[in-house]
N, C-alpha and C positions, 0 to 999 in steps of 0.2 A: 870136080865136085860141084854140085848144084846148091843153090841157096835153099835153106830149109823152108818148109811150109810155114813155120812160125815166123820167120823173117818176112817171107812173101806176104803173109797175112797182115803183119804190122805195117809194112810199106804200103800195101793196097789200102788199108784203112786210113792211114795218114793222108795218102794222096787223095782219096775220095773227099775227106772232110776239108782239105785245103782247096782242092779244085772246085768244089761245090759252093764254097763260101759259107759253110755251116759249122766250121770248127768252133766249139763252145768257148775256147779261150780267145777267139777273135771277134766276138760279138761287138758290133759297133765300129769295127775297123774296116775302112774301105780299102781293101787290098786286092780285090780281083782284077783291077786294071793293071796290076803289075804283070800279069800273065802276057798281055799283048804289048805293053809299053816298056817294061823294065825286066826282061827275063833274067838278067843277072841276079836280081834279088831273089827270084824263085830258085835259081841255081844254088845260091848260097844257102837258102833255107834247106834244100834237100841235102846239100853237103853236110850241114850241121847235123841233120837227122842221122845220116849214114855214119858220120864220125863218132857220134855219141852213143848210138845203139850198141848194146853188148849182147853177145850170144854165149851160151855155155858150150861145152865140148860136143854136144849133140845138135847144136844149131838152134836151140830154143832161146827165144828173146827173153832177156832178163829185165829190161828197163824201158819198155816201149813208151810209157807215158812220160817218163823223164826225157827221153829223146825228143818226143813231140813237143814238150814244153820248151826245151832249149831252142828248137827250130822255130816254133811259133813266136817265142820272145823276139827272135830276129825280125820277123815280119812286123810285129807290133812296133819295135824300135825304129824300123825303116819308115813306117807310115806315120808314127807319132814320135818325133824326135825327143819329146820330153819324157818318154818312157825309158827307164833305166833297167837294163838287164842285170839281174842279180842272181848269182855272182857274175861278174864280168866274164866274157868268153876268154878261155885260154887259147893260145895259138893253135893247138892241135884240134880244137873244136871247129875252127873256121877254115882250116886248111882245105884248099881245092886240089884234088888229085886228078 
């Protein structure tokens, strides 16, 4: 089975805004250096996105913006230790597979 166009589009959009430094929820956060200096932070960000995103039985994405928010909150908390992720991550959200 292939990933749906809906998931592919959600992943592509998220990746573009993260990699370009233009994600609206990260304005003012200096995170682009993580790509070359701390790749495990980027790995964790994408793991959270993949763990949180939900698809219906036809492969249509149900919660792209929520999955983005949970992932972006990780980057913000990584770069700004005073930022509190709310609600705190559950174990299944941060699991690396």
